[in-house]
C-alpha positions, 0 to 999 in steps of 0.5 A, a space after each residue: 055842539 053849536 047851531 047856525 041858522 041861514 035864511 034862505 030863498 030859492 035855497 040861497 042866502 037871502 040878503 034880507 032875513 024877514 024875507 025868507 022863506 025857510 032857514 037853513 039850520 045847520 049843526 056844528 061838531 068838533 068845527 065840521 057840519 054834522 046836520 043840515 036841515 031845511 026849516 019853515 018858520 012861523 009868519 013873519 012878524 017883527 021879532 018873531 023870527 029871532 025868538 023862534 031861532 033862540 027856541 030851535 038852539 041856535 046860537 049864530 045867524 048868517 044873513 045879508 041883512 036885517 032890522 035893528 029889533 031882530 039885532 037887539 033881540 038877537 044881542 039880548 039872546 047872546 045870539 052873534 050875527 054876521 051881516 053883510 054876507 052875499 047870496 050863496 048856498 047856506 053850506 058855503 057860508 057855514 064852510 067859510 065860517 068855519 075856516 074863517 073866510 066868511 066875508 061880511 059887509 054892510 047891512 042889506 036891510 034899509 030899514 
């Protein structure tokens, strides 16, 4: 079983990790989505979201872009990050990940 987090704004994947309103935390077992919850993160400050997601049991993150500090914290905690994903419903992004069809690209975060 694993958990994938997707930062969202207005219900869709947020292309800038630190500007999200909520996170979709999607639990996967046997390559199937078994639970999807929306959680409000703590107040944003550099480094807070990656540590908080680790505490939530997240092992992968799908995002449009994020800063280098966040990326480094995820790397230190063995959390895989899929960067450069365009805005879409979080469930759709996770389904694409499960099917091996998730399209990633350039980091959409400018810092």
